[in-house]
KOLGU-4560 file (N, C-alpha, C; in nm, 3 decimals, padded with zeros to 5 digits):
<recs>
<n_xx: 09.707 n_yy: 20.251 n_zz: -12.453 ca_xx: 09.571 ca_yy: 20.296 ca_zz: -12.391 c_xx: 09.626 c_yy: 20.433 c_zz: -12.305 mol: A seq: 1 type: MET>
<n_xx: 09.591 n_yy: 20.546 n_zz: -12.340 ca_xx: 09.690 ca_yy: 20.634 ca_zz: -12.234 c_xx: 09.534 c_yy: 20.603 c_zz: -12.148 mol: A seq: 2 type: PRO>
<n_xx: 09.586 n_yy: 20.630 n_zz: -12.018 ca_xx: 09.496 ca_yy: 20.666 ca_zz: -11.902 c_xx: 09.502 c_yy: 20.833 c_zz: -11.898 mol: A seq: 3 type: THR>
<n_xx: 09.388 n_yy: 20.914 n_zz: -11.909 ca_xx: 09.401 ca_yy: 21.056 ca_zz: -11.887 c_xx: 09.349 c_yy: 21.127 c_zz: -11.784 mol: A seq: 4 type: VAL>
<n_xx: 09.304 n_yy: 21.042 n_zz: -11.697 ca_xx: 09.191 ca_yy: 21.051 ca_zz: -11.549 c_xx: 09.244 c_yy: 20.943 c_zz: -11.453 mol: A seq: 5 type: LEU>
<n_xx: 09.211 n_yy: 20.978 n_zz: -11.308 ca_xx: 09.164 ca_yy: 20.848 ca_zz: -11.262 c_xx: 09.063 c_yy: 20.919 c_zz: -11.198 mol: A seq: 6 type: ARG>
<n_xx: 08.955 n_yy: 20.827 n_zz: -11.132 ca_xx: 08.848 ca_yy: 20.867 ca_zz: -11.024 c_xx: 08.817 c_yy: 20.777 c_zz: -10.946 mol: A seq: 7 type: LEU>
<n_xx: 08.898 n_yy: 20.810 n_zz: -10.833 ca_xx: 08.853 ca_yy: 20.750 ca_zz: -10.738 c_xx: 08.849 c_yy: 20.571 c_zz: -10.755 mol: A seq: 8 type: ASP>
<n_xx: 08.995 n_yy: 20.550 n_zz: -10.781 ca_xx: 09.000 ca_yy: 20.329 ca_zz: -10.813 c_xx: 08.973 c_yy: 20.366 c_zz: -10.978 mol: A seq: 9 type: GLY>
<n_xx: 08.893 n_yy: 20.455 n_zz: -11.041 ca_xx: 08.892 ca_yy: 20.392 ca_zz: -11.204 c_xx: 08.976 c_yy: 20.462 c_zz: -11.253 mol: A seq: 10 type: LEU>
<n_xx: 09.027 n_yy: 20.389 n_zz: -11.397 ca_xx: 09.055 ca_yy: 20.466 ca_zz: -11.512 c_xx: 09.005 c_yy: 20.524 c_zz: -11.647 mol: A seq: 11 type: ARG>
<n_xx: 09.034 n_yy: 20.595 n_zz: -11.670 ca_xx: 08.959 ca_yy: 20.698 ca_zz: -11.736 c_xx: 09.034 c_yy: 20.677 c_zz: -11.895 mol: A seq: 12 type: VAL>
<n_xx: 09.005 n_yy: 20.622 n_zz: -12.000 ca_xx: 09.100 ca_yy: 20.561 ca_zz: -12.123 c_xx: 09.043 c_yy: 20.673 c_zz: -12.247 mol: A seq: 13 type: VAL>
<n_xx: 09.134 n_yy: 20.701 n_zz: -12.310 ca_xx: 09.115 ca_yy: 20.732 ca_zz: -12.451 c_xx: 09.159 c_yy: 20.658 c_zz: -12.583 mol: A seq: 14 type: ILE>
<n_xx: 09.137 n_yy: 20.551 n_zz: -12.642 ca_xx: 09.215 ca_yy: 20.510 ca_zz: -12.700 c_xx: 09.288 c_yy: 20.552 c_zz: -12.828 mol: A seq: 15 type: TYR>
<n_xx: 09.435 n_yy: 20.535 n_zz: -12.857 ca_xx: 09.438 ca_yy: 20.640 ca_zz: -12.979 c_xx: 09.381 c_yy: 20.588 c_zz: -13.142 mol: A seq: 16 type: PRO>
<n_xx: 09.337 n_yy: 20.457 n_zz: -13.154 ca_xx: 09.279 ca_yy: 20.431 ca_zz: -13.272 c_xx: 09.167 c_yy: 20.424 c_zz: -13.243 mol: A seq: 17 type: SER>
<n_xx: 09.053 n_yy: 20.468 n_zz: -13.169 ca_xx: 08.913 ca_yy: 20.468 ca_zz: -13.136 c_xx: 08.823 c_yy: 20.561 c_zz: -13.253 mol: A seq: 18 type: ASP>
<n_xx: 08.734 n_yy: 20.598 n_zz: -13.259 ca_xx: 08.598 ca_yy: 20.642 ca_zz: -13.373 c_xx: 08.563 c_yy: 20.759 c_zz: -13.274 mol: A seq: 19 type: HIS>
<n_xx: 08.486 n_yy: 20.833 n_zz: -13.326 ca_xx: 08.425 ca_yy: 20.942 ca_zz: -13.298 c_xx: 08.298 c_yy: 20.864 c_zz: -13.268 mol: A seq: 20 type: ARG>
<n_xx: 08.196 n_yy: 20.919 n_zz: -13.178 ca_xx: 08.229 ca_yy: 21.109 ca_zz: -13.129 c_xx: 08.338 c_yy: 21.028 c_zz: -13.024 mol: A seq: 21 type: PRO>
<n_xx: 08.353 n_yy: 21.169 n_zz: -12.941 ca_xx: 08.441 ca_yy: 21.199 ca_zz: -12.855 c_xx: 08.352 c_yy: 21.119 c_zz: -12.722 mol: A seq: 22 type: ALA>
<n_xx: 08.480 n_yy: 20.990 n_zz: -12.709 ca_xx: 08.434 ca_yy: 20.934 ca_zz: -12.581 c_xx: 08.542 c_yy: 20.840 c_zz: -12.463 mol: A seq: 23 type: HIS>
<n_xx: 08.481 n_yy: 20.836 n_zz: -12.372 ca_xx: 08.590 ca_yy: 20.786 ca_zz: -12.225 c_xx: 08.547 c_yy: 20.620 c_zz: -12.226 mol: A seq: 24 type: VAL>
<n_xx: 08.679 n_yy: 20.517 n_zz: -12.182 ca_xx: 08.616 ca_yy: 20.433 ca_zz: -12.115 c_xx: 08.668 c_yy: 20.446 c_zz: -12.028 mol: A seq: 25 type: HIS>
<n_xx: 08.551 n_yy: 20.443 n_zz: -11.890 ca_xx: 08.598 ca_yy: 20.434 ca_zz: -11.765 c_xx: 08.602 c_yy: 20.279 c_zz: -11.706 mol: A seq: 26 type: VAL>
<n_xx: 08.717 n_yy: 20.231 n_zz: -11.663 ca_xx: 08.764 ca_yy: 20.112 ca_zz: -11.608 c_xx: 08.833 c_yy: 20.077 c_zz: -11.492 mol: A seq: 27 type: ILE>
<n_xx: 08.696 n_yy: 19.968 n_zz: -11.444 ca_xx: 08.735 ca_yy: 19.965 ca_zz: -11.291 c_xx: 08.769 c_yy: 19.821 c_zz: -11.260 mol: A seq: 28 type: GLY>
<n_xx: 08.765 n_yy: 19.756 n_zz: -11.116 ca_xx: 08.750 ca_yy: 19.619 ca_zz: -11.107 c_xx: 08.681 c_yy: 19.555 c_zz: -11.175 mol: A seq: 29 type: ALA>
<n_xx: 08.547 n_yy: 19.640 n_zz: -11.130 ca_xx: 08.403 ca_yy: 19.594 ca_zz: -11.165 c_xx: 08.327 c_yy: 19.592 c_zz: -11.277 mol: A seq: 30 type: ASP>
<n_xx: 08.407 n_yy: 19.644 n_zz: -11.340 ca_xx: 08.358 ca_yy: 19.709 ca_zz: -11.481 c_xx: 08.410 c_yy: 19.775 c_zz: -11.548 mol: A seq: 31 type: GLY>
<n_xx: 08.323 n_yy: 19.829 n_zz: -11.680 ca_xx: 08.359 ca_yy: 19.928 ca_zz: -11.739 c_xx: 08.233 c_yy: 19.983 c_zz: -11.804 mol: A seq: 32 type: GLU>
<n_xx: 08.246 n_yy: 20.110 n_zz: -11.810 ca_xx: 08.175 ca_yy: 20.187 ca_zz: -11.886 c_xx: 08.216 c_yy: 20.294 c_zz: -11.958 mol: A seq: 33 type: ALA>
<n_xx: 08.158 n_yy: 20.302 n_zz: -12.119 ca_xx: 08.157 ca_yy: 20.390 ca_zz: -12.222 c_xx: 08.141 c_yy: 20.498 c_zz: -12.223 mol: A seq: 34 type: VAL>
<n_xx: 08.169 n_yy: 20.620 n_zz: -12.218 ca_xx: 08.069 ca_yy: 20.724 ca_zz: -12.194 c_xx: 08.114 c_yy: 20.868 c_zz: -12.307 mol: A seq: 35 type: CYS>
<n_xx: 07.969 n_yy: 20.938 n_zz: -12.368 ca_xx: 08.048 ca_yy: 20.984 ca_zz: -12.495 c_xx: 08.011 c_yy: 21.167 c_zz: -12.413 mol: A seq: 36 type: VAL>
<n_xx: 08.116 n_yy: 21.210 n_zz: -12.431 ca_xx: 08.147 ca_yy: 21.322 ca_zz: -12.368 c_xx: 08.092 c_yy: 21.419 c_zz: -12.453 mol: A seq: 37 type: LEU>
<n_xx: 08.036 n_yy: 21.465 n_zz: -12.555 ca_xx: 07.908 ca_yy: 21.576 ca_zz: -12.616 c_xx: 08.028 c_yy: 21.663 c_zz: -12.607 mol: A seq: 38 type: ASN>
<n_xx: 08.084 n_yy: 21.674 n_zz: -12.635 ca_xx: 08.211 ca_yy: 21.800 ca_zz: -12.644 c_xx: 08.174 c_yy: 21.944 c_zz: -12.708 mol: A seq: 39 type: CYS>
<n_xx: 08.207 n_yy: 22.050 n_zz: -12.684 ca_xx: 08.264 ca_yy: 22.069 ca_zz: -12.562 c_xx: 08.186 c_yy: 22.114 c_zz: -12.495 mol: A seq: 40 type: PRO>
<n_xx: 08.042 n_yy: 22.088 n_zz: -12.458 ca_xx: 07.958 ca_yy: 22.141 ca_zz: -12.368 c_xx: 07.902 c_yy: 22.075 c_zz: -12.240 mol: A seq: 41 type: ASP>
<n_xx: 07.865 n_yy: 21.916 n_zz: -12.317 ca_xx: 07.841 ca_yy: 21.815 ca_zz: -12.250 c_xx: 07.670 c_yy: 21.816 c_zz: -12.237 mol: A seq: 42 type: GLY>
<n_xx: 07.632 n_yy: 21.796 n_zz: -12.150 ca_xx: 07.684 ca_yy: 21.657 ca_zz: -12.033 c_xx: 07.729 c_yy: 21.542 c_zz: -12.088 mol: A seq: 43 type: PRO>
<n_xx: 07.808 n_yy: 21.449 n_zz: -12.002 ca_xx: 07.832 ca_yy: 21.327 ca_zz: -12.062 c_xx: 07.743 c_yy: 21.222 c_zz: -12.024 mol: A seq: 44 type: PRO>
<n_xx: 07.694 n_yy: 21.157 n_zz: -12.150 ca_xx: 07.606 ca_yy: 21.068 ca_zz: -12.118 c_xx: 07.673 c_yy: 20.903 c_zz: -12.163 mol: A seq: 45 type: GLU>
<n_xx: 07.593 n_yy: 20.790 n_zz: -12.114 ca_xx: 07.614 ca_yy: 20.645 ca_zz: -12.096 c_xx: 07.614 c_yy: 20.657 c_zz: -12.211 mol: A seq: 46 type: LEU>
<n_xx: 07.701 n_yy: 20.548 n_zz: -12.265 ca_xx: 07.643 ca_yy: 20.469 ca_zz: -12.421 c_xx: 07.635 c_yy: 20.293 c_zz: -12.374 mol: A seq: 47 type: ARG>
<n_xx: 07.758 n_yy: 20.223 n_zz: -12.295 ca_xx: 07.759 ca_yy: 20.131 ca_zz: -12.301 c_xx: 07.771 c_yy: 20.118 c_zz: -12.150 mol: A seq: 48 type: GLU>
<n_xx: 07.753 n_yy: 20.023 n_zz: -12.057 ca_xx: 07.796 ca_yy: 19.988 ca_zz: -11.884 c_xx: 07.806 c_yy: 19.843 c_zz: -11.912 mol: A seq: 49 type: VAL>
<n_xx: 07.872 n_yy: 19.792 n_zz: -11.809 ca_xx: 07.937 ca_yy: 19.632 ca_zz: -11.821 c_xx: 07.962 c_yy: 19.640 c_zz: -11.719 mol: A seq: 50 type: TYR>
<n_xx: 07.869 n_yy: 19.597 n_zz: -11.545 ca_xx: 07.920 ca_yy: 19.534 ca_zz: -11.451 c_xx: 07.902 c_yy: 19.643 c_zz: -11.353 mol: A seq: 51 type: GLY>
<n_xx: 07.885 n_yy: 19.779 n_zz: -11.364 ca_xx: 07.871 ca_yy: 19.893 ca_zz: -11.295 c_xx: 07.695 c_yy: 19.897 c_zz: -11.218 mol: A seq: 52 type: PHE>
<n_xx: 07.657 n_yy: 19.947 n_zz: -11.128 ca_xx: 07.590 ca_yy: 19.938 ca_zz: -11.073 c_xx: 07.538 c_yy: 20.119 c_zz: -11.136 mol: A seq: 53 type: SER>
<n_xx: 07.383 n_yy: 20.102 n_zz: -11.117 ca_xx: 07.320 ca_yy: 20.281 ca_zz: -11.147 c_xx: 07.394 c_yy: 20.378 c_zz: -11.063 mol: A seq: 54 type: ARG>
<n_xx: 07.398 n_yy: 20.367 n_zz: -10.964 ca_xx: 07.438 ca_yy: 20.484 ca_zz: -10.873 c_xx: 07.610 c_yy: 20.435 c_zz: -10.903 mol: A seq: 55 type: PRO>
<n_xx: 07.676 n_yy: 20.383 n_zz: -10.964 ca_xx: 07.791 ca_yy: 20.379 ca_zz: -10.971 c_xx: 07.803 c_yy: 20.449 c_zz: -11.089 mol: A seq: 56 type: GLU>
<n_xx: 07.719 n_yy: 20.440 n_zz: -11.202 ca_xx: 07.715 ca_yy: 20.512 ca_zz: -11.364 c_xx: 07.673 c_yy: 20.628 c_zz: -11.327 mol: A seq: 57 type: VAL>
<n_xx: 07.560 n_yy: 20.693 n_zz: -11.216 ca_xx: 07.519 ca_yy: 20.823 ca_zz: -11.201 c_xx: 07.640 c_yy: 20.876 c_zz: -11.117 mol: A seq: 58 type: ASN>
<n_xx: 07.764 n_yy: 20.812 n_zz: -11.024 ca_xx: 07.826 ca_yy: 20.927 ca_zz: -10.988 c_xx: 07.969 c_yy: 20.901 c_zz: -11.128 mol: A seq: 59 type: ARG>
<n_xx: 08.020 n_yy: 20.790 n_zz: -11.176 ca_xx: 08.099 ca_yy: 20.834 ca_zz: -11.294 c_xx: 08.068 c_yy: 20.931 c_zz: -11.391 mol: A seq: 60 type: ILE>
<n_xx: 07.909 n_yy: 20.988 n_zz: -11.449 ca_xx: 07.879 ca_yy: 21.053 ca_zz: -11.521 c_xx: 07.906 c_yy: 21.216 c_zz: -11.466 mol: A seq: 61 type: LEU>
<n_xx: 07.885 n_yy: 21.202 n_zz: -11.302 ca_xx: 07.908 ca_yy: 21.353 ca_zz: -11.268 c_xx: 08.048 c_yy: 21.339 c_zz: -11.216 mol: A seq: 62 type: ARG>
<n_xx: 08.128 n_yy: 21.302 n_zz: -11.230 ca_xx: 08.278 ca_yy: 21.319 ca_zz: -11.185 c_xx: 08.340 c_yy: 21.365 c_zz: -11.347 mol: A seq: 63 type: ASP>
<n_xx: 08.292 n_yy: 21.298 n_zz: -11.464 ca_xx: 08.298 ca_yy: 21.311 ca_zz: -11.564 c_xx: 08.272 c_yy: 21.432 c_zz: -11.631 mol: A seq: 64 type: LEU>
<n_xx: 08.162 n_yy: 21.549 n_zz: -11.598 ca_xx: 08.117 ca_yy: 21.672 ca_zz: -11.605 c_xx: 08.199 c_yy: 21.731 c_zz: -11.551 mol: A seq: 65 type: GLY>
<n_xx: 08.279 n_yy: 21.688 n_zz: -11.444 ca_xx: 08.313 ca_yy: 21.791 ca_zz: -11.352 c_xx: 08.490 c_yy: 21.806 c_zz: -11.431 mol: A seq: 66 type: GLY>
<n_xx: 08.505 n_yy: 21.725 n_zz: -11.512 ca_xx: 08.618 ca_yy: 21.735 ca_zz: -11.591 c_xx: 08.639 c_yy: 21.743 c_zz: -11.732 mol: A seq: 67 type: HIS>
<n_xx: 08.503 n_yy: 21.793 n_zz: -11.753 ca_xx: 08.493 ca_yy: 21.750 ca_zz: -11.920 c_xx: 08.575 c_yy: 21.815 c_zz: -12.002 mol: A seq: 68 type: LEU>
<n_xx: 08.649 n_yy: 21.931 n_zz: -11.981 ca_xx: 08.678 ca_yy: 22.043 ca_zz: -12.054 c_xx: 08.797 c_yy: 21.971 c_zz: -12.090 mol: A seq: 69 type: SER>
<n_xx: 08.830 n_yy: 21.938 n_zz: -12.013 ca_xx: 09.003 ca_yy: 21.882 ca_zz: -11.951 c_xx: 08.990 c_yy: 21.701 c_zz: -12.036 mol: A seq: 70 type: ASN>
<n_xx: 08.891 n_yy: 21.678 n_zz: -12.042 ca_xx: 08.865 ca_yy: 21.553 ca_zz: -12.106 c_xx: 08.854 c_yy: 21.530 c_zz: -12.285 mol: A seq: 71 type: LEU>
<n_xx: 08.756 n_yy: 21.678 n_zz: -12.323 ca_xx: 08.742 ca_yy: 21.699 ca_zz: -12.455 c_xx: 08.872 c_yy: 21.762 c_zz: -12.523 mol: A seq: 72 type: CYS>
<n_xx: 08.949 n_yy: 21.855 n_zz: -12.434 ca_xx: 09.102 ca_yy: 21.872 ca_zz: -12.465 c_xx: 09.186 c_yy: 21.754 c_zz: -12.526 mol: A seq: 73 type: GLN>
<n_xx: 09.192 n_yy: 21.633 n_zz: -12.404 ca_xx: 09.285 ca_yy: 21.528 ca_zz: -12.466 c_xx: 09.221 c_yy: 21.443 c_zz: -12.552 mol: A seq: 74 type: HIS>
<n_xx: 09.084 n_yy: 21.460 n_zz: -12.603 ca_xx: 09.030 ca_yy: 21.407 ca_zz: -12.696 c_xx: 09.091 c_yy: 21.451 c_zz: -12.874 mol: A seq: 75 type: TRP>
<n_xx: 09.064 n_yy: 21.547 n_zz: -12.845 ca_xx: 09.160 ca_yy: 21.616 ca_zz: -12.929 c_xx: 09.260 c_yy: 21.656 c_zz: -12.992 mol: A seq: 76 type: SER>
<n_xx: 09.335 n_yy: 21.637 n_zz: -12.855 ca_xx: 09.497 ca_yy: 21.600 ca_zz: -12.865 c_xx: 09.521 c_yy: 21.488 c_zz: -12.969 mol: A seq: 77 type: GLU>
<n_xx: 09.454 n_yy: 21.376 n_zz: -12.942 ca_xx: 09.495 ca_yy: 21.268 ca_zz: -12.966 c_xx: 09.347 c_yy: 21.285 c_zz: -13.107 mol: A seq: 78 type: ILE>
<n_xx: 09.268 n_yy: 21.279 n_zz: -13.142 ca_xx: 09.171 ca_yy: 21.271 ca_zz: -13.178 c_xx: 09.184 c_yy: 21.373 c_zz: -13.339 mol: A seq: 79 type: HIS>
<n_xx: 09.273 n_yy: 21.467 n_zz: -13.284 ca_xx: 09.195 ca_yy: 21.638 ca_zz: -13.387 c_xx: 09.026 c_yy: 21.651 c_zz: -13.378 mol: A seq: 80 type: GLY>
<n_xx: 08.976 n_yy: 21.661 n_zz: -13.440 ca_xx: 08.802 ca_yy: 21.681 ca_zz: -13.399 c_xx: 08.719 c_yy: 21.607 c_zz: -13.326 mol: A seq: 81 type: ARG>
<n_xx: 08.648 n_yy: 21.693 n_zz: -13.260 ca_xx: 08.540 ca_yy: 21.602 ca_zz: -13.128 c_xx: 08.481 c_yy: 21.507 c_zz: -13.250 mol: A seq: 82 type: TYR>
</recs>
């Protein structure tokens, strides 16, 4: 499971055998969020969340948005099309 980004103690992961649409798993000690990237233009949106509070989810989505181009590129390198 390639960690493609770290955000303030959280790992952003793209699984090689995962499915479309382009999305990432954000994993931390307190939970996991699955966020659809909406490549190439965003914005990222929450699909599932376990354990993170709403303020944490909002911060995660904001931070992912700042790295959207890079994350979409990683997805494309691993899976091809978005």
